[in-house]
C-alpha positions in Angstrom: -23.3 -24.3 35.9 -20.4 -22.7 34.1 -18.7 -21.8 37.4 -19.1 -25.4 38.6 -17.7 -26.7 35.4 -14.7 -24.3 35.6 -14.2 -25.3 39.2 -14.3 -29.0 38.3 -11.8 -28.4 35.5 -9.5 -26.5 37.9 -9.7 -29.3 40.4 -8.8 -31.8 37.7 -5.8 -29.7 36.7 -4.8 -29.6 40.4 -5.1 -33.3 40.8 -3.1 -33.9 37.6 -0.4 -31.5 38.7 -0.2 -33.4 42.0 0.1 -36.7 40.2 2.8 -35.3 37.9 4.7 -33.9 41.0 4.7 -37.3 42.7 5.7 -39.1 39.5 8.5 -36.8 38.9 10.1 -37.6 42.3 11.3 -41.0 41.0 15.0 -40.7 40.6 18.1 -42.9 40.6 19.4 -44.4 43.9 21.5 -47.4 44.2 23.9 -49.6 46.1 26.6 -52.0 44.8 28.8 -54.6 46.4 31.2 -56.6 44.3 33.8 -59.2 45.3 36.1 -60.9 42.8 38.7 -63.5 43.7 40.7 -65.0 40.9 43.3 -67.7 41.8 45.5 -69.1 39.0 48.5 -71.4 38.6 47.6 -73.0 42.0 50.1 -75.9 42.6 51.1 -78.1 45.5 54.6 -79.5 44.9 56.3 -82.4 46.7 58.6 -85.3 46.1 56.6 -88.2 44.7 58.5 -90.8 46.6 57.7 -89.2 50.0 54.0 -88.2 49.5 51.3 -90.2 47.8 47.9 -88.7 46.9 44.9 -90.8 48.0 42.5 -90.7 45.0 41.3 -87.8 43.0 40.8 -84.4 44.7 37.1 -83.4 45.3 36.1 -80.0 44.0 33.1 -78.2 45.3 31.3 -75.1 43.9 28.6 -73.3 45.9 26.8 -70.3 44.7 23.8 -68.6 46.3 21.8 -65.3 46.1 19.2 -63.7 48.3 16.7 -61.0 47.2 14.6 -59.0 49.6 11.8 -56.8 48.1 13.4 -56.6 44.7 10.8 -59.3 41.9 10.7 -61.7 39.2 12.1 -65.2 39.1 15.8 -65.4 38.2 17.1 -68.3 36.1 19.5 -70.5 38.0 22.5 -72.3 36.6 24.8 -74.9 38.0 24.7 -75.1 41.8 23.2 -71.7 42.4 20.4 -71.3 44.9 18.0 -68.5 45.8 16.4 -68.2 49.2 13.9 -65.3 48.4 13.0 -63.4 45.3 11.3 -60.0 44.7 10.6 -57.7 41.6 13.1 -57.0 38.8 15.7 -59.5 40.1 18.2 -61.4 37.9 21.2 -63.7 38.2 24.2 -63.8 36.0 26.5 -66.8 35.8 28.9 -66.2 33.0 32.6 -66.1 33.5 32.6 -62.8 31.6 30.8 -61.3 34.6 34.1 -61.3 36.5 34.9 -57.7 35.5 35.2 -54.9 38.0 32.3 -52.5 37.7 33.4 -48.9 37.8 30.4 -46.9 36.7 28.3 -44.9 39.1 25.0 -45.8 37.5 24.1 -49.4 38.0 22.2 -51.5 35.4 19.4 -52.8 37.7 18.5 -55.1 40.5 20.5 -58.3 40.5 22.4 -60.7 42.8 24.6 -63.6 42.0 27.9 -64.3 40.4 30.1 -67.0 39.1 32.2 -69.7 40.8 34.4 -72.2 39.1 37.2 -74.7 39.9 39.4 -76.0 37.1 42.2 -78.5 37.2 44.0 -80.4 40.0 46.3 -78.7 42.4 48.3 -81.9 42.8 48.9 -82.2 39.1 52.0 -80.6 37.4 49.7 -78.3 35.4 48.1 -77.0 38.6 44.5 -75.6 39.1 42.6 -72.4 38.8 39.7 -71.1 41.0 37.4 -68.2 40.2 34.8 -66.7 42.5 32.6 -63.6 41.9 29.8 -62.3 44.1 28.0 -59.1 42.9 24.9 -57.4 44.2 23.2 -54.3 42.7 20.2 -52.5 44.2 18.1 -49.8 42.5 15.2 -49.2 44.9 12.9 -47.4 42.3 10.8 -45.8 45.0 10.5 -48.8 47.3 11.2 -48.0 51.0 13.7 -50.8 51.5 15.8 -53.1 49.3 18.4 -55.6 50.1 20.3 -58.5 48.5 23.1 -60.9 49.3 25.4 -63.0 47.1 28.0 -65.6 48.1 30.2 -67.9 46.1 32.7 -70.4 47.4 35.1 -72.7 45.4 36.7 -75.5 47.4 39.0 -78.4 46.9 39.7 -81.3 49.3 42.1 -84.2 49.0 44.0 -86.8 51.1 47.7 -87.5 51.0 49.7 -90.1 52.8 53.3 -89.4 53.9 55.5 -92.5 54.1 58.6 -93.1 56.1 59.6 -92.0 59.6 61.0 -88.6 58.6 59.4 -85.5 57.3 58.4 -84.5 53.8 58.6 -81.0 52.4 55.6 -79.4 50.6 55.4 -76.1 48.7 52.3 -74.2 47.6 52.3 -71.5 45.0 49.6 -69.5 43.2 48.8 -66.1 41.7 45.9 -64.1 43.1 43.9 -61.2 41.8 41.4 -59.6 44.2 38.9 -56.7 43.5 36.4 -55.3 46.0 33.9 -52.4 45.7 31.3 -51.1 48.1 29.2 -48.2 46.7 26.3 -46.5 48.3 24.3 -43.5 47.0 20.8 -42.2 47.7 20.7 -39.9 44.7 19.5 -36.3 44.6 15.8 -36.9 45.3 16.0 -39.4 48.1 16.7 -38.9 51.8 19.2 -41.5 53.0 17.7 -43.2 56.1 20.1 -46.1 56.5 22.0 -48.7 54.5 25.2 -50.4 53.8 27.3 -52.3 51.3 30.1 -54.6 52.0 32.3 -57.0 50.0 34.9 -59.5 51.2 37.2 -62.3 50.0 38.7 -65.1 52.0 41.3 -67.7 51.0 42.0 -70.4 53.6 44.0 -73.6 53.7 43.3 -76.1 56.5 45.3 -79.3 57.1 43.8 -82.1 59.2 45.5 -85.3 60.6 43.3 -88.3 59.7 43.1 -90.7 62.6 39.8 -92.2 61.6 36.8 -91.2 59.6 35.3 -89.5 62.7 38.6 -88.2 64.2 40.5 -85.6 62.2 42.0 -82.8 64.3 43.2 -79.7 62.6 47.0 -79.4 62.6 47.6 -76.3 60.4 45.8 -73.3 58.9 47.0 -70.7 56.4 45.5 -67.3 55.6 48.0 -65.6 53.3 49.2 -62.3 54.9 47.2 -62.9 58.0 43.4 -63.1 58.3 40.3 -63.8 60.4 41.6 -66.9 62.2 45.4 -66.8 62.6 48.1 -64.3 61.6 49.4 -66.1 58.5 50.4 -69.6 59.3 49.3 -71.5 62.3 51.0 -74.9 62.7 51.0 -77.4 65.6 54.8 -77.8 65.3 54.7 -81.6 65.4 52.6 -83.0 62.5 53.1 -79.8 60.5 56.2 -77.7 61.0 58.6 -75.3 59.3 55.7 -73.1 58.1 56.6 -70.0 56.1 55.0 -67.8 53.5 55.6 -65.0 51.0 52.5 -62.8 50.7 52.6 -59.4 49.0 49.2 -58.3 50.3 46.5 -59.4 52.7 44.4 -61.8 50.7 41.5 -61.9 53.2 40.0 -58.5 52.6 36.8 -56.7 53.7 35.5 -53.2 52.8 32.3 -51.5 54.0 30.3 -48.5 52.7 28.0 -47.3 55.5 27.2 -43.7 54.5 25.6 -41.9 51.6 27.9 -41.4 48.6 30.5 -43.8 49.9 32.5 -45.4 47.1 35.3 -47.7 48.4 37.5 -49.9 46.2 40.3 -52.4 46.7 42.3 -53.8 43.7 45.5 -55.8 44.1 47.3 -58.8 42.8 50.5 -60.8 43.6 52.2 -64.2 43.7 51.9 -66.2 46.9 54.0 -69.1 48.2 54.0 -71.2 51.3 56.2 -74.0 52.6 55.9 -76.6 55.4 56.9 -80.1 56.3 54.6 -83.1 57.1 55.5 -85.8 59.6 55.9 -89.2 58.1 53.7 -92.3 58.5 50.6 -90.0 58.7 47.6 -89.4 56.5 46.5 -85.8 56.0 43.3 -84.1 54.7 43.7 -80.8 52.9 40.8 -78.4 52.6 41.1 -75.2 50.5 38.4 -72.6 50.1 38.2 -69.5 47.9 35.2 -67.3 49.0 33.6 -64.1 47.7 30.7 -62.4 49.5 28.7 -59.3 48.7 25.8 -57.6 50.5 23.9 -54.4 49.9 20.8 -52.7 51.3 19.2 -49.3 51.1 16.5 -47.7 53.3 15.4 -44.4 51.6 12.6 -41.8 51.8 11.6 -40.1 48.6 11.7 -36.3 48.6 10.3 -34.1 45.8 12.8 -32.4 43.5 12.5 -28.6 43.0 10.5 -29.0 39.8 8.1 -31.2 41.6 7.7 -28.7 44.5 6.8 -26.1 41.9 4.1 -28.4 40.5 2.8 -29.0 43.9 2.6 -25.3 44.6 0.7 -24.7 41.3 -1.6 -27.6 42.2 -2.4 -26.1 45.6 -2.9 -22.7 44.1 -5.3 -24.0 41.5 -7.2 -25.9 44.2 -7.4 -22.7 46.3 -8.7 -20.6 43.5 -11.3 -23.3 42.7 -12.4 -23.4 46.3 -12.7 -19.6 46.5 -14.8 -19.4 43.4 -17.1 -22.2 44.7 -17.6 -20.2 47.9 -18.2 -17.0 45.9 
């Protein structure tokens, strides 16, 4: 009876050691994608007698977040939407969140950001637009985690150009852009696959208003070049004389696709664009400032050296117990 009790106690110790070994494998692994786009002093200048705004510009703010396998119910604010939610998820919506994150250890699982449009670009005081999309993933032992965040600030307005000639228009604004894509599996995870990417897009489109259902595009501007056209694209008739001054490519994208990747982009500058509109025509302006962030991690937990030692002791204890039972 004493031998059996000793055997049982050794088995219990072995089991406890195995449990401790598994528990000790939990370690930090994370992914971060952050996209910040800050547009200030945004103004559209023209001669009042040549161009007449039609009504008040319409501002739009869209903010969304997607959580996959990460939990909890985040609190929404404003126009934010969430398509799926998992454990330990949270949204943030404060303007103070628009700060580049430089630490290697992330605070937790979250997805969201902040989007805001202030002022009127046609007014002398101008307008500001702020967009922030940030995603942080800390798997905490889960085999796969992913989240997405997207924020877009837009402004639309109509203007009417009178007279038979052409009217000159100038657009000026200051831009600050920050992107970061960070991916790390940590010391006790085997990196299977994953990625983190952050992008910003600034785009102006001008449409000729023929009727409510017929409004062909006549110009597009992506400062410094971009996804659609290299800088300005004008039809040469309704919009002509297009030029720009852009100190850096405002439409940016960075991607981390390997373990321990940490990529950052940080730049700012003053932008200006100029063009002429054909008279006796109504135009619709559409301006969008967009920030997008995506991150996912697919990991396999591996035991740390201390855990391997505990597993060895557990197996040894189990072996001794088995031998004594047989004896």
